[in-house]
C-alpha positions as a LaTeX table, in Angstrom:
\begin{tabular}{lrrr}
\hline
Residue & $x$ (\AA) & $y$ (\AA) & $z$ (\AA) \\
\hline
Unk1 & 81.14 & 111.24 & 167.14 \\
Unk2 & 78.76 & 112.34 & 169.73 \\
Unk3 & 78.48 & 112.79 & 173.66 \\
Unk4 & 75.16 & 113.29 & 174.72 \\
Unk5 & 73.66 & 115.73 & 172.40 \\
Unk6 & 76.55 & 117.41 & 170.97 \\
Unk7 & 78.35 & 116.23 & 167.73 \\
Unk8 & 81.66 & 116.40 & 167.73 \\
Unk9 & 82.71 & 116.85 & 163.20 \\
Unk10 & 85.39 & 117.82 & 161.17 \\
Unk11 & 84.27 & 120.11 & 158.46 \\
Unk12 & 85.52 & 121.30 & 154.96 \\
Unk13 & 84.92 & 125.59 & 154.34 \\
Unk14 & 84.77 & 126.68 & 150.68 \\
Unk15 & 84.84 & 130.30 & 150.22 \\
Unk16 & 84.71 & 133.05 & 147.64 \\
Unk17 & 85.77 & 136.32 & 148.31 \\
Unk18 & 86.62 & 139.48 & 146.65 \\
Unk19 & 90.04 & 138.88 & 148.20 \\
Unk20 & 90.44 & 135.27 & 147.01 \\
Unk21 & 89.15 & 132.17 & 147.14 \\
Unk22 & 89.97 & 129.33 & 150.17 \\
Unk23 & 89.69 & 125.92 & 151.39 \\
Unk24 & 89.55 & 125.08 & 155.20 \\
Unk25 & 89.27 & 122.67 & 157.62 \\
Unk26 & 87.60 & 123.05 & 160.46 \\
Unk27 & 86.93 & 120.70 & 163.64 \\
Unk28 & 84.47 & 121.38 & 166.13 \\
Unk29 & 81.21 & 120.74 & 167.88 \\
Unk30 & 77.14 & 121.01 & 166.94 \\
Unk31 & 75.05 & 121.14 & 169.81 \\
Unk32 & 71.61 & 119.29 & 168.80 \\
Unk33 & 70.08 & 121.38 & 171.99 \\
Unk34 & 70.93 & 124.79 & 171.41 \\
Unk35 & 71.30 & 123.77 & 167.44 \\
Unk36 & 74.79 & 125.71 & 167.94 \\
Unk37 & 77.95 & 125.04 & 166.04 \\
Unk38 & 81.91 & 126.29 & 166.72 \\
Unk39 & 84.40 & 124.89 & 164.77 \\
Unk40 & 88.03 & 126.14 & 164.64 \\
Unk41 & 90.99 & 125.09 & 162.18 \\
Unk42 & 93.27 & 126.11 & 159.45 \\
Unk43 & 92.86 & 127.48 & 155.80 \\
Unk44 & 94.59 & 124.87 & 154.00 \\
Unk45 & 94.39 & 126.15 & 150.20 \\
Unk46 & 94.25 & 129.19 & 148.60 \\
Unk47 & 94.18 & 132.92 & 149.61 \\
Unk48 & 95.86 & 133.27 & 153.26 \\
Unk49 & 97.37 & 129.40 & 153.27 \\
Unk50 & 97.90 & 128.87 & 156.96 \\
Unk51 & 95.47 & 131.47 & 158.76 \\
Unk52 & 93.33 & 130.49 & 161.71 \\
Unk53 & 89.76 & 130.35 & 161.30 \\
Unk54 & 87.01 & 130.68 & 163.69 \\
Unk55 & 83.26 & 129.73 & 162.91 \\
Unk56 & 79.98 & 129.95 & 164.95 \\
Unk57 & 76.81 & 129.17 & 163.65 \\
Unk58 & 73.27 & 128.88 & 164.26 \\
Unk59 & 70.81 & 126.00 & 162.14 \\
Unk60 & 68.40 & 127.49 & 160.76 \\
Unk61 & 67.18 & 125.07 & 158.56 \\
Unk62 & 66.69 & 121.61 & 157.59 \\
Unk63 & 66.22 & 121.19 & 154.15 \\
Unk64 & 68.55 & 122.14 & 152.60 \\
Unk65 & 70.88 & 122.58 & 155.98 \\
Unk66 & 70.91 & 125.96 & 156.56 \\
Unk67 & 73.43 & 127.41 & 158.99 \\
Unk68 & 73.39 & 131.30 & 159.49 \\
Unk69 & 76.38 & 132.61 & 161.64 \\
Unk70 & 80.18 & 133.95 & 160.85 \\
Unk71 & 83.26 & 133.36 & 160.23 \\
Unk72 & 86.44 & 134.78 & 161.52 \\
Unk73 & 90.17 & 134.61 & 159.85 \\
Unk74 & 92.88 & 135.32 & 161.51 \\
Unk75 & 95.76 & 136.11 & 158.75 \\
Unk76 & 98.38 & 137.53 & 161.61 \\
Unk77 & 98.71 & 134.02 & 163.04 \\
Unk78 & 99.49 & 132.45 & 159.68 \\
Unk79 & 102.33 & 130.49 & 159.67 \\
\hline
\end{tabular}
């Protein structure tokens, strides 16, 4: 859905890390003016299942859509 230039969305994030692989479901927003995305959610499958996830990124390319940023895993809050 949209509110002005802000798109509210749900995303699936797949990560393959040396420690293990995971799938997380995140909800948040993408601002069409600043090209910034902020999403929060939880790991739903794999390594650190139940951990909270925070993602912040900037859209830097359109073909293909490319975001650069960080994903923060908070395993201490899993449960």
